N, C-alpha and C positions, 0 to 999 in steps of 0.2 A: 484405480483411484489416483487422481493427481496428488503430488506432493509439493509442499512449499517450505522454504527454509527461512528461519528467523535467526540472525546471527548475533543479535544484541538484545538484552532484555528490555531496553527502552524503545525498541522498534515498534511502530504501529503499522508497518507493512511487512509482507513476506514476499519472497521471490519464488515464482513457480519453477520447479524442477521438471515438470511435465506439463504439456498443454492441458487445459481443462475446459469443460463445457458447462454452460448454465445449468444449474440444478444438481450438478455433481458435488459430492462431499470431497473436500480437500483436506489432506492430513498435514498438520503443521509439525515441523521437525526443528531441532536445534534448541535455541534458548526458550522456546515455548512449544508446548505440545497441545494437541487437541485436534478438533475437526471443525470446519465451517463449510457452509454451502456456497458455491460460486453463484453469483447473481448474473454474470455474463460469461460468454466465452472469453478465455484468457490465453494468449499465446505463451509458449515456453519462454522463460526468462523475464516475463513481465511481472509487475507487482500486483498484489491484492491487498486490500485493506483488511486488517485483522481485528480492529476494534472500531465501533461507531465513532466517527470523527466529525465534530462540528466545523462549520465554515471558519476559515482563518487560523485554524490550529496547525502547528508545525507538523510536517510529514518527516518521519525519522526512519532512515534505513541504515543498517550497519552502525547505529549509534550516532549518525550524523544527520543534521537537518538538510533535506534535499529540496524543500519547498514548503508551500502552504496549501491547505485544502481550499479550493476556490468556491466550494459549496459543501453542504452536509454530505458525508459519504458513509455508507453503511458497510459493516463487516461483510466481506465476501465480494465487494465490488472491485472491478478492474481499476487499478490506479495508473494513470498516464497523463498526458498533457491536457486531456479533456476535463480533469478534475484536480490537477496539481498545478499551482502557479509557482514559477521559479522565484526563489528569493535570493539568487546569486547574481551579482553584477547588475543589480536593478538600481541604477542611479535615480530613477523616478521615485523610488521609495524613500530617498534621503531628503530631509527638510533642509533648506538653505540657510 
């Protein structure tokens, strides 16, 4: 059974400590505990969503905002560039 770690209670993603496959239960460890079902195959070291997240909501890892949800994301989904929009060094987001 794959494991994922949550290092801050405000995080809405967890980092996989073991590679996981779609349909497997994943155990959350650290600042949150519990299990969730992986919705896709997820490589070691990648992120998974641990709570249903609406489009535009900040993605928080280790207590820091790392981006925004580019569309609605379900708990158990693989989190990566296909569904996280960077919020760092985005001059196009600043109004003149």
